[in-house]
C-alpha positions in Angstrom: -27.3 -30.7 -30.8 -25.3 -29.1 -33.7 -21.8 -30.4 -34.4 -20.1 -27.2 -33.5 -22.0 -27.0 -30.1 -20.8 -30.5 -29.3 -17.2 -29.8 -30.3 -17.1 -26.5 -28.5 -18.8 -27.9 -25.4 -16.3 -30.8 -25.1 -13.3 -28.6 -25.9 -14.2 -26.0 -23.2 -14.9 -28.9 -20.7 -11.5 -30.4 -21.4 -9.8 -27.0 -20.9 -11.6 -26.4 -17.7 -10.8 -29.8 -16.3 -7.1 -29.4 -17.2 -6.8 -26.0 -15.6 -9.1 -26.2 -12.5 -6.4 -27.0 -10.0 -4.0 -24.6 -11.7 -6.5 -21.8 -11.4 -7.5 -22.6 -7.8 -4.1 -23.1 -6.2 -1.4 -21.6 -8.5 -3.0 -18.5 -10.1 -5.6 -18.1 -7.3 -7.9 -15.5 -8.8 -11.0 -17.3 -7.4 -12.2 -20.8 -7.1 -13.2 -22.2 -10.5 -16.0 -24.4 -9.1 -16.7 -22.7 -5.8 -20.2 -24.2 -5.4 -23.2 -25.4 -7.4 -23.4 -22.0 -9.2 -19.9 -22.0 -10.7 -18.8 -18.7 -12.2 -16.7 -20.5 -14.7 -19.9 -21.9 -16.2 -22.5 -19.2 -15.7 -20.1 -16.3 -15.8 -18.8 -17.7 -19.0 -22.3 -17.8 -20.3 -22.8 -14.1 -19.5 -19.6 -13.3 -21.5 -20.8 -15.5 -24.3 -24.2 -14.0 -24.7 -23.3 -10.3 -24.0 -19.9 -10.0 -25.8 -18.9 -13.0 -28.0 -22.1 -13.8 -29.7 -23.0 -10.2 -30.6 -19.5 -9.8 -32.2 -20.0 -13.0 -34.1 -23.4 -11.7 -35.4 -21.6 -8.7 -36.8 -19.8 -11.1 -39.1 -23.1 -12.5 -40.3 -26.2 -14.2 -38.8 -24.9 -17.6 -39.6 -21.8 -17.2 -37.5 -23.7 -16.4 -34.3 -25.0 -19.1 -32.0 -28.7 -19.9 -31.5 -30.1 -20.2 -28.1 -30.3 -24.0 -28.2 -26.7 -24.2 -29.3 -25.5 -22.1 -26.3 -27.8 -24.3 -24.1 -26.1 -27.4 -25.5 -22.6 -26.0 -24.9 -23.5 -25.0 -21.3 -25.2 -28.4 -20.6 -22.0 -30.3 -21.6 -19.9 -27.9 -19.7 -22.0 -28.3 -16.5 -21.6 -32.1 -16.7 -17.8 -31.6 -16.8 -18.0 -29.6 -13.6 -18.9 -32.7 -11.6 -15.3 -33.9 -11.5 -12.4 -31.4 -11.2 -13.4 -29.6 -8.0 -13.8 -30.8 -4.5 -16.5 -33.3 -5.6 -13.7 -35.7 -6.7 -10.8 -34.4 -8.6 -9.1 -32.5 -5.8 -10.2 -35.0 -3.1 -8.8 -38.2 -4.5 -5.1 -37.5 -4.8 -4.6 -36.3 -1.3 -6.7 -39.0 0.2 -4.4 -41.7 -1.3 -1.1 -40.0 -0.9 -1.2 -37.7 2.2 -1.5 -40.7 4.7 2.0 -41.7 3.9 3.3 -38.3 4.9 1.1 -38.0 8.0 2.2 -41.4 9.1 5.8 -40.1 9.2 5.1 -36.9 11.2 2.6 -38.5 13.7 4.4 -40.9 16.1 1.1 -42.4 17.2 0.2 -43.3 13.7 3.5 -45.0 12.9 3.6 -46.7 16.3 0.1 -48.1 15.8 0.9 -48.8 12.1 -2.5 -47.4 11.1 -1.9 -47.6 7.4 -2.1 -51.4 7.7 -5.8 -51.1 8.6 -6.5 -49.8 5.1 -6.6 -52.1 2.0 -3.3 -51.5 0.3 -4.9 -50.9 -3.1 -6.7 -47.8 -1.7 -3.4 -46.0 -1.1 -0.4 -45.1 -3.3 2.5 -47.6 -3.3 5.1 -45.7 -1.2 7.4 -48.7 -0.7 11.1 -48.6 -1.6 13.2 -45.6 -2.5 11.0 -44.7 -5.4 8.0 -44.6 -3.2 9.7 -42.4 -0.6 10.8 -40.0 -3.3 7.3 -39.9 -4.7 5.9 -38.9 -1.3 8.6 -36.2 -0.8 8.1 -34.8 -4.3 4.3 -34.7 -3.8 4.7 -32.7 -0.5 7.4 -30.3 -1.4 7.0 -30.0 -5.1 9.5 -30.9 -7.9 9.5 -27.7 -9.8 12.3 -25.2 -9.2 11.5 -21.5 -9.3 9.9 -20.7 -12.6 10.9 -24.0 -14.1 8.0 -26.5 -14.2 8.5 -30.2 -13.9 8.0 -32.3 -17.0 4.8 -34.4 -17.1 6.8 -37.5 -17.8 8.9 -36.9 -14.6 5.9 -37.4 -12.3 6.3 -40.8 -10.6 3.2 -42.3 -12.1 4.2 -45.8 -11.2 3.2 -45.3 -7.5 -0.2 -44.2 -8.6 -0.9 -47.2 -10.7 -2.3 -49.3 -7.8 -4.9 -46.8 -6.5 -5.9 -46.0 -10.1 -6.8 -49.6 -10.8 -8.9 -49.8 -7.6 -10.5 -46.4 -7.5 -11.2 -46.2 -11.2 -14.0 -48.9 -11.2 -15.4 -47.8 -7.9 -15.6 -44.1 -8.8 -16.9 -44.7 -12.3 -19.5 -47.2 -11.2 -20.8 -44.8 -8.5 -20.9 -41.9 -11.0 -22.7 -44.1 -13.6 -25.3 -45.0 -11.0 -25.7 -41.4 -9.9 -26.0 -40.3 -13.6 -28.7 -42.9 -14.1 -30.6 -41.8 -11.0 -30.5 -38.2 -12.1 -32.1 -39.3 -15.4 -34.8 -41.1 -13.5 -35.6 -38.1 -11.3 -35.7 -35.7 -14.3 -39.2 -36.2 -15.6 -40.8 -36.5 -12.1 -39.2 -33.2 -10.9 -39.4 -31.3 -14.2 -42.8 -32.4 -15.5 -44.8 -33.9 -12.8 -43.9 -31.7 -9.9 -42.8 -28.8 -12.1 -40.0 -27.7 -9.8 -38.8 -24.2 -10.7 -35.0 -24.8 -11.2 -34.2 -21.1 -10.4 -30.6 -21.2 -11.6 -31.7 -22.7 -15.0 -34.5 -20.1 -15.2 -31.8 -17.4 -14.8 -29.5 -19.0 -17.4 -32.3 -19.6 -19.9 -33.4 -15.9 -19.7 -30.0 -14.9 -21.0 -29.9 -17.2 -24.0 -30.2 -15.6 -27.5 -33.2 -16.3 -29.7 -33.3 -18.7 -32.6 -31.7 -16.1 -34.9 -28.8 -15.5 -32.5 -30.2 -12.1 -31.4 -29.8 -10.7 -27.8 -32.3 -12.0 -25.3 -35.0 -9.4 -24.4 -34.0 -9.2 -20.8 -30.5 -8.0 -21.7 -31.9 -4.8 -23.2 -33.9 -4.0 -20.1 -32.7 -0.8 -18.3 -33.2 -2.4 -14.9 -31.1 -5.4 -16.0 -28.3 -3.0 -17.0 -28.5 -1.2 -13.7 -28.1 -4.5 -11.7 -25.5 -5.8 -14.1 -23.3 -2.7 -13.9 -23.6 -2.5 -10.1 -22.6 -6.2 -9.5 -19.8 -6.1 -12.2 -18.3 -2.8 -11.0 -18.1 -3.8 -7.3 -16.4 -7.1 -8.0 -14.0 -5.7 -10.6 -13.1 -2.8 -8.4 -12.3 -5.2 -5.5 -10.2 -7.3 -7.9 -8.3 -4.3 -9.3 -7.4 -3.3 -5.7 -4.9 -6.2 -5.8 -3.1 -4.4 -8.6 -3.6 -0.9 -7.4 -3.9 -1.0 -3.6 -2.9 2.6 -3.2 -5.2 4.1 -5.8 -8.5 2.2 -5.3 -10.7 1.6 -2.3 -12.3 -1.9 -1.9 -16.0 -2.1 -1.4 -16.7 -4.1 1.8 -18.7 -7.2 1.2 -19.6 -7.6 4.9 -20.8 -5.7 7.9 -19.2 -6.0 11.4 -22.0 -6.2 14.0 -19.9 -8.3 16.4 -20.5 -5.8 19.3 -24.1 -7.1 19.3 -22.9 -10.6 19.8 -22.7 -10.1 23.6 -26.5 -9.6 23.6 -26.9 -13.2 22.2 -24.8 -15.4 24.3 -26.6 -18.6 23.2 -25.7 -17.9 19.6 -22.0 -17.6 20.6 -22.2 -20.8 22.7 -23.7 -22.5 19.7 -20.6 -21.5 17.6 -22.5 -18.9 15.6 -20.0 -16.1 15.9 -19.7 -15.6 12.1 -23.4 -14.7 12.1 -22.3 -11.3 13.4 -20.2 -10.7 10.3 -23.1 -10.7 7.7 -22.0 -11.1 4.1 -23.4 -9.3 1.0 -23.4 -12.1 -1.6 -25.1 -10.6 -4.6 -25.9 -13.9 -6.3 -27.7 -15.1 -3.2 -29.6 -11.9 -2.9 -30.7 -12.1 -6.5 -31.8 -15.7 -6.4 -33.6 -15.2 -3.1 -35.9 -12.7 -4.9 -37.2 -15.5 -7.1 -37.6 -18.2 -4.4 -40.8 -19.1 -2.6 -40.9 -16.8 0.5 -40.9 -19.7 2.9 -37.8 -21.1 1.3 -35.7 -17.9 1.5 -37.1 -17.2 5.0 -36.1 -20.6 6.2 -32.6 -20.3 4.7 -32.3 -16.9 6.5 -33.6 -18.0 9.9 -32.4 -21.6 9.9 -28.8 -21.0 11.0 -29.9 -18.6 13.7 -32.3 -21.2 15.2 -29.7 -23.9 15.0 -27.0 -21.9 16.7 -29.5 -20.8 19.3 -30.6 -24.3 20.1 -27.0 -25.5 20.0 -26.1 -22.8 22.6 -28.9 -24.0 24.9 -27.6 -27.5 24.7 -24.0 -26.3 25.2 -25.1 -24.6 28.5 -25.9 -28.1 29.8 -22.6 -29.5 28.5 -24.0 -31.1 25.3 -22.1 -30.0 22.2 -24.2 -30.3 19.0 -21.7 -28.6 16.9 -19.0 -31.0 15.7 -15.3 -30.5 16.6 -14.2 -32.9 13.9 -16.1 -33.3 10.7 -15.8 -37.1 10.4 -16.0 -37.7 14.2 -18.8 -39.6 15.9 -20.6 -36.3 16.9 -24.4 -35.6 17.2 -24.2 -33.0 14.4 -23.6 -35.7 11.7 -26.8 -37.5 12.9 -28.8 -34.2 13.0 -27.9 -33.6 9.4 -28.4 -37.2 8.4 -31.9 -37.2 10.0 -32.9 -34.1 8.1 -31.7 -35.5 4.8 -33.5 -38.7 5.4 -36.7 -36.9 6.2 -36.5 -35.0 2.9 -35.6 -38.2 1.1 -38.8 -39.8 2.4 -40.8 -36.9 1.1 -39.2 -37.1 -2.3 -39.9 -40.8 -2.6 -43.5 -40.5 -1.3 -44.3 -37.7 -3.7 -43.2 -39.6 -6.8 -43.8 -43.1 -5.5 -46.0 -44.2 -8.4 -43.6 -43.0 -11.1 -40.5 -44.4 -9.4 -42.2 -47.8 -8.9 -43.3 -48.1 -12.5 -39.9 -47.0 -13.7 -38.3 -49.7 -11.6 -40.7 -52.3 -13.0 -40.0 -51.3 -16.6 -36.2 -51.4 -15.8 -36.8 -55.0 -14.7 -38.6 -55.8 -17.9 -42.1 -55.8 -16.4 -45.0 -54.1 -18.1 -46.8 -51.1 -16.5 -49.9 -49.2 -17.3 -48.3 -45.8 -17.1 -46.1 -44.5 -19.9 -42.5 -44.3 -18.8 -40.0 -42.6 -21.2 -37.2 -44.8 -22.5 -34.5 -42.5 -21.1 -35.9 -43.0 -17.6 -35.9 -46.8 -18.0 -32.3 -46.7 -19.3 -31.4 -44.4 -16.4 -32.8 -46.8 -13.8 -30.8 -49.7 -15.4 -27.7 -47.5 -15.3 -28.4 -46.9 -11.6 -28.9 -50.5 -10.7 -25.8 -51.7 -12.6 -23.6 -48.9 -11.2 -24.7 -49.6 -7.6 -24.1 -53.3 -8.0 -20.6 -52.8 -9.3 -20.0 -50.2 -6.5 -21.1 -52.5 -3.8 -19.1 -55.4 -5.4 -15.9 -53.2 -5.3 -16.6 -52.4 -1.6 -16.9 -56.1 -1.0 -13.6 -56.8 -2.7 -12.1 -54.2 -0.4 -13.4 -56.1 2.7 -16.8 -54.5 3.3 -19.6 -57.1 3.5 -22.2 -56.6 0.8 -25.0 -55.9 3.2 -22.9 -53.1 4.8 -22.1 -51.9 1.2 -25.7 -51.7 0.3 -26.5 -49.6 3.4 -23.5 -47.4 2.5 -24.7 -47.0 -1.0 -28.2 -46.0 0.1 -27.0 -43.3 2.4 -24.6 -42.0 -0.2 -27.4 -41.8 -2.8 -29.6 -40.1 -0.2 -27.0 -37.3 0.1 -26.8 -36.7 -3.6 -30.5 -36.9 -4.1 -31.5 -34.4 -1.4 -28.9 -31.8 -2.4 -30.1 -32.1 -6.0 -33.7 -31.8 -5.0 -33.1 -28.7 -2.9 -31.1 -27.0 -5.6 -33.9 -27.7 -8.2 -36.5 -26.4 -5.8 -34.8 -23.4 -4.3 -31.6 -22.6 -6.2 -29.6 -22.7 -2.9 -26.2 -23.3 -4.4 -24.0 -23.6 -1.3 -24.6 -26.5 1.0 -22.5 -26.5 4.2 -24.1 -29.5 6.0 -22.3 -32.8 5.6 -23.5 -36.4 6.0 -20.8 -39.1 6.1 -22.3 -42.6 5.5 -19.3 -44.1 7.3 -20.1 -42.2 10.5 -23.8 -43.0 10.3 -22.9 -46.7 10.0 -20.4 -46.3 12.8 -23.1 -45.0 15.1 -25.6 -47.7 14.0 -23.3 -50.7 14.4 -20.5 -49.5 16.7 -16.8 -50.0 16.2 -16.8 -53.4 17.8 -19.3 -54.9 15.3 -17.7 -53.3 12.2 -14.0 -53.4 13.2 -11.4 -50.8 12.4 -10.5 -52.2 9.0 -14.0 -51.9 7.6 -14.4 -48.5 9.1 -11.2 -47.1 7.7 -12.2 -48.5 4.2 -15.5 -46.6 4.5 -13.8 -43.5 5.8 -11.6 -43.4 2.8 -14.4 -43.9 0.3 -16.4 -41.1 2.1 -13.5 -38.7 1.9 -13.2 -39.2 -1.9 -16.9 -39.2 -2.7 -18.8 -37.4 0.1 -16.5 -35.0 1.9 -18.0 -32.1 0.0 -21.7 -32.5 -0.6 -22.0 -28.9 -1.7 -20.0 -29.9 -4.8 -21.7 -33.2 -5.5 -22.4 -34.7 -8.9 -26.1 -35.1 -9.3 -27.2 -31.4 -9.2 -25.0 -30.5 -12.2 -26.5 -33.5 -14.1 -30.1 -32.4 -13.3 -29.4 -28.9 -14.3 -27.9 -30.0 -17.6 -30.9 -32.0 -18.4 -33.4 -29.3 -17.4 -31.5 -26.8 -19.5 -31.5 -29.1 -22.5 -35.2 -29.9 -22.2 -36.2 -26.3 -21.8 -34.3 -25.2 -24.9 -35.3 -28.0 -27.2 -32.0 -29.8 -27.1 -32.2 -33.6 -27.4 -32.2 -35.1 -24.0 -30.9 -38.4 -25.3 -28.0 -36.7 -27.0 -27.3 -34.7 -23.8 -27.1 -37.9 -21.8 -25.0 -39.8 -24.4 -22.5 -37.0 -24.8 -22.7 -36.3 -21.1 -21.3 -39.7 -20.3 -18.4 -39.1 -22.7 -17.7 -35.7 -21.2 -17.7 -37.2 -17.7 -15.2 -39.9 -18.7 -13.0 -37.3 -20.3 -13.3 -35.1 -17.2 -12.0 -38.0 -15.0 -9.2 -38.9 -17.4 -8.0 -35.2 -17.7 -8.7 -33.6 -14.4 -7.1 -36.1 -12.0 -3.7 -36.4 -13.8 -3.7 -32.6 -14.2 -4.3 -32.1 -10.5 -1.6 -34.6 -9.6 0.8 -32.9 -12.0 0.3 -29.4 -10.5 0.6 -30.8 -7.0 4.0 -32.4 -7.9 5.0 -29.2 -9.6 4.1 -26.7 -6.9 3.8 -28.9 -3.8 0.6 -30.2 -2.4 0.9 -29.2 1.2 -1.6 -26.3 1.0 -4.0 -25.8 3.8 -7.4 -26.4 2.3 -10.4 -28.7 2.7 -9.1 -31.6 0.7 -5.9 -31.6 2.8 -7.9 -31.5 6.1 -10.2 -34.2 4.9 -7.3 -36.6 4.2 -6.4 -36.7 7.9 -9.8 -37.8 9.2 -9.9 -41.5 8.2 -6.7 -42.4 10.1 -7.3 -39.9 12.9 -10.5 -41.8 13.6 -8.6 -45.1 13.3 -6.3 -44.1 16.1 -9.3 -43.2 18.3 -11.1 -46.4 17.5 -8.1 -48.8 18.0 -7.1 -47.1 21.3 -10.7 -47.5 22.6 -10.9 -51.1 21.5 -7.5 -51.9 23.1 -8.5 -50.2 26.3 -11.6 -52.4 26.4 -9.7 -55.5 25.4 -11.9 -55.9 22.3 -9.4 -55.2 19.5 -8.9 -58.9 18.5 -12.7 -59.5 18.7 -13.5 -56.5 16.5 -10.8 -57.5 14.0 -12.4 -60.9 13.6 -15.8 -59.6 12.6 -16.9 -60.5 9.1 -20.0 -61.3 7.1 -23.2 -61.6 9.1 -21.4 -61.3 12.4 -21.4 -57.5 11.9 -25.2 -57.7 12.4 -25.1 -60.2 15.3 -22.8 -58.0 17.3 -24.3 -54.6 16.7 -23.8 -52.2 19.6 -25.4 -48.9 18.5 -24.7 -45.5 20.0 -28.3 -44.9 21.0 -27.8 -41.2 21.6 -26.9 -41.0 17.9 -29.8 -43.1 16.8 -32.3 -41.0 18.8 -30.8 -37.8 17.4 -31.2 -39.2 13.9 -34.9 -40.1 14.5 -35.8 -36.8 16.1 -34.2 -34.9 13.3 -36.1 -37.1 10.8 -39.4 -36.4 12.6 -38.8 -32.7 12.6 -38.1 -32.7 8.9 -41.4 -34.6 8.2 -43.3 -32.3 10.6 -42.1 -29.2 8.7 -43.0 -30.7 5.4 -46.4 -31.6 6.7 -47.0 -28.1 8.0 -46.0 -26.7 4.6 -48.6 -28.9 2.8 -51.3 -28.4 5.4 -51.4 -24.7 6.2 -50.9 -21.8 3.8 -49.5 -19.6 6.6 -46.7 -22.1 7.5 -43.5 -20.1 7.4 -40.9 -22.9 7.1 -39.6 -25.0 4.2 -37.8 -28.4 4.6 -34.8 -26.8 3.0 -34.0 -25.6 6.5 -32.7 -29.1 7.3 -30.1 -28.8 4.5 -28.6 -25.6 5.9 -28.9 -25.8 9.6 -25.7 -24.5 11.1 -23.3 -25.4 8.3 -20.6 -22.9 7.4 -22.1 -22.0 4.1 -25.6 -21.7 5.6 -24.3 -19.2 8.1 -22.3 -17.4 5.4 -25.4 -16.9 3.2 -28.0 -16.4 5.9 -28.0 -12.6 5.8 -28.1 -12.4 2.0 -31.1 -14.8 1.9 -32.8 -12.6 4.5 -32.1 -9.5 2.5 -33.4 -11.0 -0.7 -36.5 -12.2 1.3 -37.0 -8.7 2.7 -36.7 -6.9 -0.7 -39.2 -9.3 -2.2 -41.6 -8.6 0.6 -41.2 -4.9 0.2 -41.7 -4.9 -3.5 -44.8 -7.2 -3.3 -46.4 -5.5 -0.3 -46.1 -1.9 -1.6 -46.0 -2.5 -5.4 -48.1 -5.7 -5.8 -47.5 -8.4 -8.3 -46.9 -6.0 -11.2 -44.0 -4.3 -9.5 -42.6 -7.7 -8.5 -42.6 -8.9 -12.1 -41.2 -5.7 -13.5 -38.3 -5.8 -11.0 -37.1 -9.2 -11.9 -34.6 -8.0 -14.6 -32.9 -5.9 -11.9 -32.0 -9.0 -9.9 -31.2 -11.1 -13.0 -28.8 -8.3 -13.9 -27.3 -8.3 -10.4 -26.6 -12.1 -10.6 -25.2 -11.8 -14.2 -22.9 -8.9 -13.3 -21.6 -10.7 -10.2 -20.9 -13.9 -12.1 -19.1 -12.0 -14.9 -17.2 -10.1 -12.2 -16.0 -13.5 -10.8 -15.3 -14.9 -14.2 -13.1 -12.1 -15.6 -10.4 -12.5 -12.9 -9.9 -16.1 -13.9 -9.0 -15.1 -17.4 -7.0 -12.0 -16.3 -5.2 -13.9 -13.6 -4.2 -16.7 -15.9 -2.9 -14.3 -18.6 -1.0 -12.3 -16.0 0.7 -15.5 -14.7 1.5 -16.7 -18.2 3.2 -13.3 -19.2 4.8 -12.4 -15.9 5.2 -15.7 -14.0 3.7 -14.1 -11.0 0.3 -14.2 -9.2 -1.6 -11.3 -7.8 
């Protein structure tokens, strides 16, 4: 890593962390980190390699950036993307503040005093007049018109308590996840040689060692795809400024009249499948995926909604009405994730076992890289501290270990799927708290333990499609593939992650106090679920006369008084078995059409949203291969690289234009 690449990478990461919430909810030109292929990172890369670097080269070759320097900058920037979006930065403030507001507007909450079921250190201190004013200011905003509130006027005192608790628990968890990502890196990159489609795309754009344009950028097919994607998105953005002069290009097709021919799909809550979306980045990436992967991501949501419709006919709802509720869908998703986790661990069992031995200072015959050993130790230390913090909050250490295992499972599976398929939007969700609820029952765990786990899940796992580990894996793969020191990427990456936490969370809180935080969005909705569940659980326990007994559970009595929801357990086991069956079929038969990735998409919102585009990408690849052979398939790759690049640049430019427009006019488009 050169000094300037480190400085620029850290500077850009800090700017992004400070402005993420401002961009998403004040300027609103487009979500900065909308998914695991953030336009702010990869769209910025396109601008860098196609505009900025060529201009710098005109000043002299020494001013332009080499490919490895650009890779280093992007790697550090990707690591910073793990914090400010829905993965943590925008989930944490609402989770610890909104309950005070909801407690006032929901009579059932205040009558039941539900906030007393949560450890006080997990929520903001809203006691006294200062606390009341802090809640009101957070909800309504303290800024007046165009005048912004001062940073020092924010009532930071009420946030001190949750900062002191959540700081160690979040950092220890992220440290453990970072370490595990390091452990997985060699196995996935070297031993299994996973394709990392997104990193292949990014690496193809990087300049050479003399700072010259990448070869693909000069390809005519690349330019055709690039101009098409960029033109369509910029045209649609300019329609905001000139609605009477320009005509927007529709990015979807309405085939809803055909929905009546598929009543099972509608009963399975698959109505949005009849509004297929043209997502150019998905179409482009699908062209590079194994055919069974893109086919599975196309057909999976249809199958899930169809099966869900059949069950709905008999009065069994698979689709969840409440995301954190005790619903079959959570256990369907959890079973699929667990099946894939077993496959991951089995495939690399020898490497993982030897890495663990070395981390525990035992000798092994196999050569294990030092960074993997250090990563395993980071993982162990991070998880020990994480479980200890849960124990301090009232969660027995055995329950904490189970919770940590399920949490790590979610991050690992999402990361693996992204590395193998490039599927950058994940709409399925697995809440460890709900899985433990189904396994133990509310009587065995008690409402206080459950509320604690609900709050932790909301902060760390409410949005698996934005989780931490995939960004870390991509940063390491990018560094390794472009001869950037992996040790330096990891060392600087930890620093960047700490800076991202320190910058993004206060910046988010500032803008929420300035503009008002009561904005309908996923973090706001998620903040309601922990105590909504608490009301349901306490009412049920009171009706059964078991509230006092449930409240008295602690230590090993959680295990002695287990009362599982067997319908949830069987749902989990069946889903796990199906995932293993699909994986076995893929390994056994060459004609097998399905990929285990189907269990990550199922009927999640993002899966249904992307289904048509994955299918279109699969169909185009099939046409090119069938009628043109391998030669035409290879020659056509620049077309789809250009389509992805143009789309990402078309998403990135509005962020810059929207911000400048707001700065100079004080208005949003």
